[in-house]
Residue frames as qw, qx, qy, qz and C-alpha x, y, z in Angstrom:
[[0.409, -0.014, 0.460, -0.788, 22.11, 16.23, 15.71],
 [0.774, 0.164, -0.253, -0.557, 20.02, 14.24, 13.22],
 [0.592, 0.219, -0.773, 0.063, 22.18, 11.18, 13.80],
 [0.009, -0.115, 0.754, -0.646, 21.82, 11.40, 17.60],
 [0.598, 0.089, 0.211, -0.768, 18.05, 11.79, 17.32],
 [0.742, 0.224, -0.516, -0.365, 17.92, 8.84, 14.94],
 [0.417, 0.173, -0.853, 0.263, 19.78, 6.52, 17.33],
 [0.249, -0.019, 0.611, -0.752, 17.52, 7.51, 20.24],
 [0.709, 0.187, -0.001, -0.680, 14.38, 6.90, 18.19],
 [0.649, 0.279, -0.683, -0.186, 15.78, 3.68, 16.71],
 [0.155, 0.143, -0.874, 0.437, 16.55, 2.26, 20.17],
 [0.453, 0.097, 0.451, -0.763, 13.02, 3.11, 21.34],
 [0.746, 0.275, -0.243, -0.556, 11.44, 1.48, 18.27],
 [0.483, 0.279, -0.830, 0.023, 13.60, -1.61, 18.61],
 [0.128, -0.051, 0.801, -0.582, 12.39, -2.10, 22.20],
 [0.641, 0.223, 0.200, -0.706, 8.79, -1.86, 21.00],
 [0.654, 0.363, -0.535, -0.393, 9.48, -4.35, 18.22],
 [0.341, 0.194, -0.905, 0.168, 10.59, -7.11, 20.60],
 [0.462, -0.108, 0.499, -0.725, 7.51, -6.89, 22.81],
 [0.199, 0.206, 0.958, 0.022, 5.29, -10.02, 22.91],
 [0.065, -0.364, -0.593, -0.715, 2.22, -9.51, 20.74],
 [0.318, -0.722, -0.614, 0.015, -0.32, -9.09, 23.59],
 [0.360, -0.647, -0.136, 0.658, 1.78, -6.27, 25.11],
 [0.272, -0.011, 0.463, 0.844, 2.61, -4.96, 21.65],
 [0.103, -0.529, -0.619, -0.571, -1.07, -4.46, 20.79],
 [0.368, -0.755, -0.450, 0.304, -1.76, -2.99, 24.24],
 [0.328, -0.387, 0.124, 0.853, 0.82, -0.32, 23.32],
 [0.065, 0.263, 0.601, 0.752, -1.08, 0.20, 20.06],
 [0.250, -0.723, -0.634, -0.111, -4.32, 0.73, 22.04],
 [0.383, -0.670, -0.198, 0.604, -2.56, 3.37, 24.15],
 [0.238, -0.138, 0.378, 0.884, -1.29, 5.11, 21.02],
 [0.039, -0.536, -0.706, -0.461, -4.85, 5.06, 19.65],
 [0.292, -0.802, -0.457, 0.249, -6.06, 7.03, 22.69],
 [0.347, -0.529, 0.106, 0.767, -3.27, 9.55, 22.18],
 [0.179, 0.001, 0.579, 0.795, -3.63, 9.89, 18.40],
 [0.126, -0.497, -0.714, -0.477, -7.42, 9.80, 18.12],
 [0.364, -0.764, -0.532, 0.029, -8.86, 11.06, 21.37],
 [0.430, -0.689, -0.092, 0.577, -6.21, 13.52, 22.56],
 [0.248, -0.315, 0.396, 0.826, -4.37, 14.81, 19.47],
 [0.564, 0.632, 0.386, -0.367, -7.16, 14.15, 16.98],
 [0.277, -0.373, 0.613, 0.639, -4.64, 13.54, 14.17],
 [0.151, 0.077, -0.627, -0.760, -6.32, 14.48, 10.86],
 [0.229, 0.345, 0.848, -0.331, -9.71, 13.65, 12.33],
 [0.395, 0.613, 0.137, -0.670, -11.48, 16.30, 10.25],
 [0.297, 0.458, -0.662, -0.513, -9.95, 14.93, 7.04],
 [0.015, 0.004, 1.000, -0.003, -10.84, 11.33, 7.92],
 [0.295, 0.466, 0.688, -0.472, -14.43, 12.17, 8.80],
 [0.384, 0.620, -0.109, -0.676, -14.88, 14.35, 5.73],
 [0.202, 0.341, -0.824, -0.406, -13.51, 11.62, 3.44],
 [0.104, 0.177, 0.970, -0.131, -15.78, 8.94, 4.90],
 [0.333, 0.582, 0.481, -0.565, -18.88, 11.15, 4.66],
 [0.297, 0.590, -0.353, -0.663, -18.00, 12.23, 1.13],
 [0.292, 0.306, -0.835, -0.352, -17.51, 8.72, -0.25],
 [0.209, -0.242, -0.945, 0.066, -19.95, 6.72, 1.89],
 [0.257, -0.200, 0.048, -0.944, -22.95, 9.09, 2.06],
 [0.673, -0.292, -0.549, -0.400, -25.32, 6.20, 2.79],
 [0.529, -0.151, -0.687, 0.475, -23.83, 5.80, 6.28],
 [0.368, -0.867, -0.293, -0.164, -25.51, 7.44, 9.27],
 [0.019, -0.834, 0.388, -0.391, -23.50, 9.69, 11.59],
 [0.760, -0.469, 0.414, -0.177, -23.30, 6.82, 14.06],
 [0.945, 0.201, 0.194, 0.172, -21.95, 4.46, 11.38],
 [0.448, 0.787, -0.211, 0.369, -19.43, 7.06, 10.19],
 [0.337, -0.760, 0.450, -0.327, -18.14, 7.38, 13.75],
 [0.912, -0.205, 0.352, -0.047, -17.86, 3.59, 14.03],
 [0.825, 0.476, 0.026, 0.303, -15.82, 3.34, 10.81],
 [0.136, 0.867, -0.282, 0.388, -13.67, 6.26, 11.96],
 [0.575, -0.643, 0.455, -0.222, -12.79, 4.68, 15.31],
 [0.948, 0.022, 0.301, 0.097, -12.06, 1.28, 13.76],
 [0.642, 0.694, -0.088, 0.316, -9.82, 2.97, 11.19],
 [0.067, -0.841, 0.417, -0.337, -7.72, 4.72, 13.84],
 [0.800, -0.389, 0.447, -0.088, -7.29, 1.47, 15.74],
 [0.905, 0.309, 0.211, 0.203, -6.15, -0.19, 12.53],
 [0.392, 0.844, -0.192, 0.311, -3.83, 2.69, 11.59],
 [0.361, -0.756, 0.496, -0.230, -2.06, 2.48, 14.96],
 [0.904, -0.116, 0.410, 0.019, -1.75, -1.29, 14.61],
 [0.801, 0.542, 0.096, 0.236, -0.26, -0.98, 11.15],
 [0.124, 0.889, -0.344, 0.276, 2.27, 1.65, 12.19],
 [0.551, -0.585, 0.574, -0.157, 3.48, -0.58, 15.00],
 [0.933, 0.142, 0.328, 0.035, 3.47, -3.63, 12.73],
 [0.578, 0.755, -0.202, 0.235, 5.95, -1.85, 10.47],
 [0.180, -0.756, 0.555, -0.297, 8.16, -1.44, 13.54],
 [0.854, -0.225, 0.439, -0.167, 7.61, -5.10, 14.45],
 [0.848, 0.520, -0.085, 0.052, 9.20, -5.98, 11.12],
 [0.067, 0.821, -0.536, 0.185, 12.56, -4.95, 12.59],
 [0.206, -0.427, 0.845, -0.248, 12.77, -8.14, 14.67],
 [0.850, 0.096, 0.271, -0.442, 9.97, -10.47, 13.58],
 [0.433, -0.262, 0.822, 0.262, 11.07, -13.90, 12.35],
 [0.300, 0.166, -0.667, -0.662, 10.38, -15.26, 8.87],
 [0.179, -0.243, -0.953, 0.012, 8.32, -18.08, 10.40],
 [0.038, 0.513, 0.588, -0.624, 6.13, -15.66, 12.37],
 [0.236, 0.440, -0.148, -0.854, 5.52, -13.24, 9.50],
 [0.254, 0.048, -0.826, -0.501, 4.54, -16.09, 7.19],
 [0.090, -0.407, -0.880, 0.226, 1.86, -17.11, 9.69],
 [0.034, 0.616, 0.400, -0.677, 0.53, -13.57, 9.89],
 [0.382, 0.613, -0.203, -0.661, 0.60, -12.60, 6.21],
 [0.567, 0.046, 0.809, 0.147, -0.56, -15.36, 3.87],
 [0.290, 0.327, -0.473, -0.765, -1.31, -15.68, 0.15],
 [0.742, 0.175, 0.476, -0.439, -4.44, -17.52, -0.94],
 [0.845, 0.484, 0.227, 0.000, -3.37, -18.20, -4.53],
 [0.270, -0.726, 0.478, 0.414, 0.41, -17.88, -4.81],
 [0.612, 0.108, 0.709, 0.333, 0.23, -20.43, -7.64],
 [0.416, 0.842, 0.338, 0.060, -1.42, -17.75, -9.82],
 [0.099, -0.923, 0.291, 0.231, 1.52, -15.47, -9.20],
 [0.509, -0.353, 0.709, 0.336, 3.88, -18.27, -10.23],
 [0.603, 0.523, 0.579, 0.166, 1.82, -18.78, -13.41],
 [0.239, 0.970, 0.036, -0.035, 2.49, -15.15, -14.28],
 [0.336, -0.722, 0.538, 0.276, 6.20, -15.59, -13.55],
 [0.641, 0.010, 0.720, 0.265, 6.23, -18.54, -15.96],
 [0.520, 0.799, 0.302, 0.009, 5.06, -16.23, -18.74],
 [0.684, -0.067, 0.143, 0.713, 8.61, -14.79, -18.62],
 [0.135, 0.680, 0.155, 0.704, 7.60, -11.15, -18.57],
 [0.164, 0.036, -0.520, 0.838, 8.15, -8.72, -15.71],
 [0.255, -0.629, -0.729, -0.084, 5.12, -7.98, -13.54],
 [0.103, -0.371, 0.163, -0.909, 3.58, -4.73, -12.37],
 [0.345, -0.419, -0.815, 0.206, 1.83, -5.44, -9.06],
 [0.164, -0.479, -0.061, -0.860, -0.79, -2.83, -8.24],
 [0.429, -0.485, -0.731, 0.216, -2.27, -2.45, -4.77],
 [0.157, -0.791, -0.197, -0.557, -3.76, 0.18, -2.49],
 [0.006, -0.355, 0.573, -0.739, -3.36, 1.89, 0.88],
 [0.783, -0.272, -0.142, -0.541, -5.56, -0.80, 2.33],
 [0.950, -0.289, -0.120, 0.014, -5.10, -3.29, 5.18],
 [0.584, -0.656, 0.332, 0.345, -1.31, -3.86, 5.25],
 [0.667, 0.723, -0.166, 0.070, 0.93, -2.76, 2.42],
 [0.175, -0.770, 0.602, -0.120, 3.94, -2.98, 4.75],
 [0.612, -0.250, 0.747, -0.071, 3.77, -6.74, 5.32],
 [0.819, 0.521, 0.137, -0.198, 2.82, -7.38, 1.69],
 [0.267, 0.773, -0.571, -0.066, 6.55, -7.22, 0.97],
 [0.617, -0.291, 0.724, -0.099, 6.70, -10.78, 2.35],
 [0.837, 0.513, 0.062, -0.182, 5.97, -11.74, -1.25],
 [0.235, 0.774, -0.588, -0.010, 9.75, -11.60, -1.57],
 [0.501, -0.339, 0.781, -0.153, 9.91, -14.97, 0.20],
 [0.727, 0.279, 0.610, -0.145, 7.96, -16.63, -2.61],
 [0.574, 0.784, -0.022, -0.235, 8.91, -14.97, -5.88],
 [0.834, 0.053, 0.277, 0.474, 11.52, -16.21, -8.35],
 [0.365, 0.765, 0.131, 0.515, 11.72, -12.73, -9.89],
 [0.341, 0.035, -0.330, 0.880, 13.71, -9.89, -8.38],
 [0.179, -0.772, -0.609, 0.028, 11.34, -7.91, -6.13],
 [0.244, 0.160, -0.044, 0.955, 11.11, -4.12, -6.10],
 [0.110, -0.757, -0.605, 0.219, 8.91, -1.77, -4.10],
 [0.233, 0.551, 0.152, 0.787, 8.32, 1.79, -5.26],
 [0.414, -0.697, -0.465, 0.356, 8.41, 4.31, -2.41],
 [0.120, 0.922, 0.024, 0.368, 8.76, 8.04, -1.74],
 [0.624, 0.166, -0.425, 0.634, 12.16, 8.90, -0.33],
 [0.453, -0.829, -0.291, 0.151, 12.31, 10.44, 3.16],
 [0.238, 0.901, -0.189, 0.310, 14.36, 13.64, 3.41],
 [0.467, -0.710, 0.507, -0.141, 16.15, 12.60, 6.61],
 [0.540, 0.470, -0.687, -0.125, 18.82, 10.20, 5.33],
 [0.067, -0.245, 0.895, -0.368, 18.98, 8.18, 8.56],
 [0.586, 0.202, 0.560, -0.550, 15.25, 7.55, 8.77],
 [0.688, 0.497, -0.289, -0.442, 15.15, 6.89, 5.03],
 [0.332, 0.398, -0.854, 0.028, 17.76, 4.16, 5.49],
 [0.309, -0.054, 0.813, -0.491, 15.84, 2.74, 8.44],
 [0.708, 0.353, 0.230, -0.566, 12.64, 2.50, 6.38],
 [0.621, 0.516, -0.525, -0.270, 14.52, 0.93, 3.47],
 [0.096, 0.328, -0.914, 0.219, 16.17, -1.60, 5.78],
 [0.489, 0.092, 0.670, -0.551, 12.84, -2.52, 7.38],
 [0.730, 0.451, 0.101, -0.503, 10.98, -2.85, 4.10],
 [0.563, 0.548, -0.593, -0.175, 13.77, -4.76, 2.36],
 [0.423, -0.397, 0.768, -0.273, 14.00, -7.38, 5.11],
 [0.791, 0.194, 0.527, -0.242, 11.83, -9.75, 3.09],
 [0.633, 0.028, 0.608, 0.479, 14.03, -9.66, 0.02],
 [0.377, 0.819, 0.378, 0.211, 12.57, -6.71, -1.90],
 [0.441, -0.074, 0.029, 0.894, 14.65, -3.73, -2.98],
 [0.105, 0.829, 0.411, -0.364, 13.16, -0.25, -2.70],
 [0.401, 0.276, 0.342, 0.803, 13.30, 2.21, -5.59],
 [0.031, 0.518, 0.323, -0.791, 12.41, 5.83, -4.92],
 [0.499, 0.699, 0.477, -0.186, 9.74, 7.32, -7.16],
 [0.198, 0.874, -0.235, -0.377, 12.14, 9.67, -8.97],
 [0.091, -0.516, 0.805, 0.280, 14.37, 6.77, -10.06],
 [0.722, 0.147, 0.620, -0.269, 11.65, 4.28, -10.97],
 [0.737, 0.642, 0.035, -0.211, 11.42, 4.67, -14.74],
 [0.262, 0.754, -0.602, -0.018, 15.18, 4.71, -15.23],
 [0.345, -0.379, 0.839, -0.181, 15.75, 1.66, -13.00],
 [0.774, 0.255, 0.513, -0.271, 12.95, -0.43, -14.52],
 [0.670, 0.712, -0.147, -0.151, 14.22, 0.25, -18.03],
 [0.059, 0.678, -0.730, 0.056, 17.77, -0.62, -17.00],
 [0.569, -0.147, 0.777, -0.225, 16.55, -3.93, -15.60],
 [0.795, 0.484, 0.269, -0.247, 14.67, -4.68, -18.80],
 [0.467, 0.777, -0.412, -0.085, 17.76, -3.94, -20.91],
 [0.083, -0.532, 0.828, -0.157, 19.80, -6.31, -18.73],
 [0.605, -0.036, -0.740, -0.291, 17.20, -9.04, -19.01],
 [0.024, 0.020, -0.787, 0.617, 16.33, -8.88, -15.29],
 [0.398, -0.480, -0.649, -0.435, 12.79, -10.14, -14.74],
 [0.076, 0.046, -0.558, 0.825, 11.22, -8.27, -11.86],
 [0.224, -0.691, -0.675, -0.125, 8.00, -7.74, -9.95],
 [0.159, 0.212, -0.138, 0.954, 7.39, -4.05, -9.21],
 [0.186, -0.605, -0.736, 0.240, 4.96, -3.09, -6.45],
 [0.024, 0.305, 0.128, 0.943, 3.04, 0.15, -7.03],
 [0.013, -0.560, -0.679, 0.474, 0.68, 1.62, -4.43],
 [0.176, 0.204, 0.477, 0.837, -1.34, 3.48, -7.01],
 [0.143, -0.740, -0.644, -0.127, -4.35, 4.95, -5.22],
 [0.316, -0.533, -0.202, 0.758, -2.66, 8.16, -4.05],
 [0.310, 0.889, 0.288, -0.176, -3.43, 11.57, -5.55],
 [0.600, 0.197, 0.209, 0.747, -1.24, 12.89, -8.37],
 [0.072, -0.446, -0.111, 0.885, -0.79, 16.63, -8.54],
 [0.503, 0.706, 0.354, -0.351, -3.33, 18.48, -10.65],
 [0.206, 0.765, -0.434, -0.428, -0.53, 19.49, -13.04],
 [0.044, -0.342, 0.915, 0.210, 0.49, 15.85, -13.61],
 [0.567, 0.256, 0.695, -0.360, -3.03, 14.49, -13.84],
 [0.163, 0.244, -0.661, -0.690, -3.57, 13.02, -17.30],
 [0.399, -0.235, -0.822, -0.332, -6.40, 10.61, -16.54],
 [0.359, -0.143, 0.433, -0.815, -9.51, 11.23, -14.46],
 [0.454, -0.194, -0.819, -0.292, -12.06, 8.62, -13.46],
 [0.619, -0.556, -0.043, -0.554, -14.81, 8.05, -10.94],
 [0.466, 0.107, -0.784, 0.397, -13.55, 6.73, -7.60],
 [0.175, -0.376, -0.747, 0.519, -15.97, 6.21, -4.73],
 [0.117, 0.794, 0.590, -0.090, -18.60, 8.36, -6.43],
 [0.013, -0.924, 0.049, 0.379, -16.35, 11.29, -7.39],
 [0.762, 0.582, 0.008, 0.283, -14.30, 12.06, -10.49],
 [0.441, -0.825, 0.286, 0.208, -10.66, 12.42, -9.43],
 [0.410, 0.703, -0.571, -0.106, -7.18, 12.17, -11.02],
 [0.976, -0.157, 0.147, -0.027, -5.82, 8.62, -11.17],
 [0.270, -0.667, 0.635, 0.279, -2.15, 7.58, -11.08],
 [0.891, 0.422, 0.004, -0.168, -1.21, 5.81, -14.31],
 [0.010, -0.765, 0.639, 0.079, 2.55, 5.37, -13.78],
 [0.556, -0.186, 0.809, -0.029, 2.34, 1.60, -13.31],
 [0.719, 0.525, 0.444, -0.103, 0.16, 1.13, -16.38],
 [0.375, 0.882, -0.229, -0.170, 2.35, 3.41, -18.50],
 [0.175, -0.604, 0.773, 0.089, 5.46, 1.39, -17.68],
 [0.634, 0.078, 0.765, -0.075, 3.67, -1.90, -18.27],
 [0.649, 0.699, 0.253, -0.161, 2.40, -0.69, -21.64],
 [0.240, 0.866, -0.413, -0.152, 5.73, 0.71, -22.79],
 [0.052, -0.535, 0.843, -0.011, 7.75, -2.36, -21.74],
 [0.733, 0.008, -0.551, -0.398, 5.07, -5.02, -22.38],
 [0.026, 0.195, -0.844, 0.498, 4.75, -6.18, -18.78],
 [0.420, -0.436, -0.769, -0.204, 1.97, -8.20, -17.16],
 [0.206, -0.394, 0.263, -0.856, -0.25, -6.66, -14.49],
 [0.467, -0.368, -0.800, 0.084, -1.76, -8.15, -11.33],
 [0.347, -0.651, 0.087, -0.669, -3.81, -6.61, -8.55],
 [0.406, -0.011, -0.818, 0.407, -3.00, -7.70, -5.00],
 [0.519, -0.602, -0.218, -0.566, -6.09, -7.63, -2.80],
 [0.316, 0.134, -0.746, 0.571, -5.04, -7.57, 0.86],
 [0.574, -0.587, -0.314, -0.477, -7.65, -8.25, 3.54],
 [0.101, -0.411, 0.687, -0.590, -7.36, -8.10, 7.32],
 [0.603, -0.208, -0.741, -0.212, -8.70, -11.38, 8.71],
 [0.612, -0.722, -0.314, 0.078, -8.17, -10.54, 12.37],
 [0.188, -0.955, 0.228, 0.016, -5.88, -8.34, 14.44],
 [0.322, -0.657, 0.650, 0.207, -2.31, -8.83, 13.28],
 [0.539, 0.056, 0.809, 0.228, -3.28, -11.24, 10.48],
 [0.395, 0.599, -0.168, -0.675, -3.68, -10.54, 6.76],
 [0.675, 0.195, 0.696, 0.149, -4.52, -12.46, 3.62],
 [0.155, 0.574, -0.350, -0.724, -3.56, -11.50, 0.07],
 [0.697, 0.375, 0.610, 0.024, -5.22, -12.67, -3.14],
 [0.165, -0.300, 0.495, 0.799, -3.87, -12.02, -6.64],
 [0.542, 0.638, 0.464, -0.290, -6.40, -10.84, -9.20],
 [0.525, 0.117, 0.504, 0.676, -5.36, -10.87, -12.88],
 [0.217, 0.734, 0.102, -0.635, -5.68, -7.56, -14.70],
 [0.722, 0.652, -0.107, -0.207, -3.92, -8.42, -17.97],
 [0.685, -0.318, 0.517, 0.403, -1.22, -10.57, -19.55],
 [0.467, 0.377, 0.517, 0.610, -1.69, -8.79, -22.88],
 [0.090, -0.655, -0.276, 0.698, -1.68, -5.08, -22.14],
 [0.056, -0.188, 0.484, 0.853, -1.31, -4.11, -25.80],
 [0.091, -0.389, -0.832, -0.385, -4.81, -5.46, -26.42],
 [0.183, -0.704, -0.597, 0.339, -6.40, -3.09, -23.89],
 [0.163, 0.872, 0.185, 0.422, -7.38, 0.55, -24.47],
 [0.318, 0.345, -0.387, 0.794, -5.15, 3.19, -22.87],
 [0.279, -0.337, 0.391, -0.809, -6.05, 3.75, -19.18],
 [0.796, -0.206, -0.407, -0.398, -8.09, 0.53, -19.02],
 [0.647, -0.016, -0.647, 0.404, -5.62, -1.04, -16.56],
 [0.057, 0.126, -0.418, 0.898, -5.90, 1.97, -14.26],
 [0.586, -0.211, -0.139, -0.770, -9.69, 1.84, -14.52],
 [0.815, -0.145, -0.551, -0.109, -9.77, -1.86, -13.62],
 [0.455, 0.073, -0.604, 0.650, -7.42, -1.22, -10.70],
 [0.169, -0.175, 0.286, -0.927, -9.50, 1.55, -9.21],
 [0.727, -0.214, -0.321, -0.568, -12.66, -0.59, -9.50],
 [0.743, -0.097, -0.630, 0.204, -10.97, -3.32, -7.45],
 [0.218, 0.104, -0.494, 0.835, -9.95, -0.81, -4.78],
 [0.461, -0.241, -0.034, -0.853, -13.53, 0.44, -4.56],
 [0.787, -0.201, -0.529, -0.244, -14.82, -3.09, -3.97],
 [0.574, -0.046, -0.628, 0.524, -12.45, -3.51, -1.01],
 [0.027, -0.149, 0.307, -0.939, -13.43, -0.22, 0.56],
 [0.625, -0.234, -0.203, -0.716, -17.15, -1.00, 0.30],
 [0.769, -0.137, -0.624, 0.011, -16.54, -4.44, 1.86],
 [0.658, -0.552, -0.328, 0.394, -14.71, -3.11, 4.93],
 [0.236, 0.878, 0.024, 0.415, -14.11, 0.68, 4.85],
 [0.552, -0.824, 0.126, 0.021, -12.31, 0.76, 8.21],
 [0.799, -0.254, 0.323, 0.438, -9.12, -0.66, 6.65],
 [0.523, 0.674, 0.182, 0.489, -8.65, 2.05, 4.02],
 [0.495, -0.215, -0.191, 0.820, -6.14, 4.82, 4.74],
 [0.056, 0.854, 0.497, 0.144, -8.55, 7.73, 5.15],
 [0.367, -0.732, -0.045, 0.573, -5.98, 10.30, 6.34],
 [0.375, -0.005, 0.479, 0.793, -4.86, 10.96, 2.76],
 [0.320, 0.569, 0.162, -0.740, -6.54, 13.89, 1.04],
 [0.416, 0.092, 0.819, 0.384, -7.48, 11.59, -1.81],
 [0.235, 0.693, 0.647, 0.216, -10.45, 13.63, -3.01],
 [0.191, -0.635, -0.103, 0.741, -8.97, 17.13, -2.80],
 [0.143, 0.301, -0.475, -0.815, -9.15, 17.48, -6.61],
 [0.402, 0.370, 0.828, -0.128, -12.62, 16.69, -7.94],
 [0.141, 0.020, -0.471, -0.870, -14.55, 17.30, -11.12],
 [0.638, 0.164, 0.299, -0.690, -18.28, 17.33, -11.56],
 [0.459, 0.085, 0.872, 0.149, -19.62, 14.05, -12.90],
 [0.177, 0.035, -0.550, -0.816, -21.01, 14.15, -16.41],
 [0.564, 0.184, 0.457, -0.662, -24.82, 14.08, -16.43]]
C-alpha cells in the first residue's frame, strides 16, 4: 500500500515540477491560501514565535511577517519539488554564491570543512554547492520513516552531487572518511532544538536562553576540521544568494562552544534583517531558561 501511495504522489509531484515558473508560483499562491487561510497550519506556533522573539513589532507588523513567511514556506516546499526536473543551468541562475573563491581557499587548506547554516531562505537549493566543490559533499538529514519517501528525498537532494547521511550515522561516517583520507564538506543545519536531555550548551538566541546544537562543532574540534557559515539570502522570488562567512580555520585555538556561539549570532543577524524567511513553524523556543540578571 505504501508503494502504491508513493507512486501516485510521485507522479503528482513530477507534474508540478515540470510546470513553467509563472504557473509553478501560481500553484504556490493557491497552496498558500489552503495552508494559511483555510487550514491555518501551525499558525499559533508561528505567531507566538514571532511575538516572543521580535517584541518590538506591532500586531500589524507581526501579521505582515507571518503572511510573508507562509508565502515563502509554500514557495520553498514547491522549489524542493522543482529540483526533480530543474536543469543545472537553471538552478545555477537561481542559486548563486557571492564568494565561492573563499570556499576554495578553505579547500586549499587540505582539511575537511563543517558548513553550518540555518533554516533560513533556502537550505534545499544550497546543495548546489556540490557543483563547485572539489571535496566530497555530504548533507546531514533526519531519515524519513517511510522508505519510499525517504529515498525520494535523498534522490532529490543528492541531484547536485551531495550524498545524504542520516543523523544517527553521522559521527561514524565522518570518522570513517577521515580515516580513509577523504576530504569532505559536511552541511549541518544547526539551529534546530535539541532535546532537553541532550542539551549540553545553552545560549541566548533572539533574546531567550535556549539549548544550542553543538554536534557540528564537536566533530570539527575532535577531528580538527575548519568551519564556515553559509549565509543564504532570498533576493527575489525563486532566487537566492549565498555568502560564506569564516568562523575558524584553527578550532583548537577557540574556547569550547565558541563556534556554536558565533554561529547562532550569525543566524540572529539574518533573522533581524528579514524575519519573513526564517522557518517559524519549528518550536525552537519550547525550552527556555531565565536570563541571568
